[in-house]
Every structure is written in C-alpha cells, then in structure tokens.
C-alpha positions in Angstrom: 13.3 -32.6 25.8 17.0 -32.0 25.4 16.6 -32.0 21.6 13.7 -29.6 21.7 15.8 -27.2 23.8 18.6 -27.3 21.3 16.2 -26.7 18.4 14.7 -23.7 20.2 18.1 -22.4 21.1 19.1 -22.7 17.4 16.0 -20.9 16.3 16.5 -18.1 18.7 20.1 -17.7 17.6 19.1 -17.5 13.9 16.4 -15.0 14.8 19.0 -12.9 16.5 21.2 -13.0 13.5 18.3 -12.2 11.2 17.8 -8.9 12.9 16.9 -7.9 16.3 15.3 -4.5 16.6 15.6 -4.3 20.4 19.3 -4.3 20.7 20.2 -1.0 18.9 20.1 2.5 20.3 17.8 4.9 18.7 19.0 6.6 15.6 19.1 10.4 15.5 19.4 12.2 12.2 22.9 13.4 11.5 21.8 16.9 12.2 20.7 15.7 15.7 17.2 17.0 14.9 13.9 15.3 14.5 12.4 14.3 11.1 11.5 17.4 9.1 7.8 18.0 8.8 7.7 17.5 5.1 9.0 13.9 5.4 7.2 12.8 8.5 5.0 9.7 8.2 1.3 10.0 8.0 -0.8 8.0 10.5 -1.8 5.6 7.6 1.9 5.0 6.8 2.7 4.4 10.5 -0.1 1.9 10.7 0.9 0.2 7.5 4.6 -0.1 8.5 3.7 -1.4 12.0 1.5 -4.0 10.3 4.2 -5.0 7.9 6.7 -5.4 10.8 4.3 -7.4 12.9 3.4 -9.8 10.0 7.1 -10.1 9.1 8.1 -11.1 12.6 5.3 -13.8 12.8 6.4 -15.2 9.4 10.1 -15.2 10.4 9.3 -16.9 13.6 8.0 -20.0 11.8 10.9 -20.0 9.3 13.6 -19.6 12.0 12.2 -22.6 13.8 12.4 -24.6 10.6 16.0 -23.4 10.1 16.8 -24.6 13.6 15.2 -28.0 12.9 17.0 -28.3 9.5 20.4 -27.3 11.0 19.9 -29.7 13.9 19.2 -32.6 11.4 22.3 -31.7 9.4 24.5 -31.4 12.6 23.1 -34.7 13.9 24.0 -36.4 10.7 27.5 -34.9 10.5 28.2 -36.1 14.0 27.0 -39.6 13.4 29.4 -42.5 13.3 28.9 -43.1 9.6 27.9 -39.9 7.8 26.5 -40.6 4.3 27.5 -38.1 1.5 24.1 -38.3 -0.2 22.2 -37.6 3.0 24.7 -34.9 3.8 23.9 -33.2 0.5 20.2 -33.6 0.9 20.2 -32.1 4.4 22.4 -29.3 3.3 20.1 -28.5 0.4 17.2 -28.5 2.8 18.9 -26.0 5.1 19.8 -23.8 2.1 16.2 -23.9 0.9 14.8 -22.9 4.3 17.4 -20.2 4.7 16.4 -18.9 1.2 12.8 -18.7 2.4 14.0 -16.4 5.2 15.8 -14.1 2.8 12.8 -14.1 0.4 10.4 -13.2 3.3 12.8 -10.4 4.4 13.0 -9.1 0.9 9.2 -9.1 0.5 8.8 -7.2 3.8 11.4 -4.6 2.7 9.7 -4.0 -0.6 6.3 -3.6 1.1 7.8 -1.1 3.6 9.5 0.9 0.9 6.3 1.0 -1.1 4.6 2.9 1.7 7.2 5.7 1.7 7.2 8.8 -0.4 10.3 9.6 -2.6 11.4 12.2 0.0 11.0 9.7 2.8 13.0 7.1 0.9 15.8 9.6 0.3 15.9 10.2 4.1 16.1 6.5 4.9 18.9 6.1 2.2 20.8 9.0 3.8 20.5 7.4 7.3 21.4 4.0 5.9 24.9 5.3 5.1 25.7 6.3 8.6 28.2 4.1 10.3 25.9 3.4 13.3 22.9 2.6 11.2 21.1 -0.8 11.7 21.8 -3.3 8.9 18.1 -4.4 8.9 16.0 -2.1 6.6 12.8 -2.5 8.6 14.6 -1.5 11.7 16.3 1.4 10.0 12.9 2.7 8.8 11.4 2.3 12.2 14.3 4.1 13.9 14.4 6.9 11.4 10.7 7.7 11.8 10.4 6.9 15.5 8.4 3.7 15.2 10.6 1.9 17.6 12.2 2.7 20.9 
C-alpha cells in the first residue's frame, strides 16, 4: 500500500508540473477589456476546444501514472545496495521514453487546439502569450484568453 501511495503521489506531482489549469488567475487582455467580437470563438470552436482539453487530460492521466511508476522503479534501483549500471541505463531510458510520450501528447493537443482557431484568434493568443503573467501551458492560455476556464 505504501508503494502505491508513493506512485500516486509521484503521478500527481508530475501532473502538476505538466500544467495545472486551476492554479492560475484569469487572464484579462492587456487592454482590460473582453475579447473583441471579431475574434470571439464560435460555439463549434468552444465545443471542439473543450473536447480537445478533456481528451488531453484523460490521455495525460494515464501517461503521468506511467511516469510515476517508471520514476519509482529508477529511484528504487538507485537506492538499492548494489545498483547495476546496465539496469540504471535501462530504467533511465524507460523514464525518458514515457516522459517523451507526455511531450508528444501535449504537442498533439496544442496542434489540434491551434487548428480550431482563425488567424485573428491565433494572433490574439500569441499576443497574450507574451504577457509576463501568461500561463506557460498553451491549452490553458487559449482557455483563459477566450473565457473557457475560470
């Protein structure tokens, strides 16, 4: 039971690092106004972006658990009385592979989200991205810019 708790704690930590939308305050456009009418999302875009975000979170949940398990295996080995260099390298490669899957999944979600936006909407997101208080996560930035998240 103790090991399961550690794996879950590691998974939650990785998930928090991967991007937590709930922890950032809402973004306001630099002008302090709302999104101009000509760049507001259509209802179809809102639905598509929410679906992308929902599917992405589900996919990342599985990957973050696997990252936690891979990290725990590596840490367990590193803390053993007789660590083996070959096993160390194998476990490290496994952790890198799973972490790479997380980055690939994020990139795919970003590309899908961007594809739903018009050129004017992409320009607005790009402008907001350069603000010092902008979220680092692109899906979160899109959601905050267009009022999809609290």
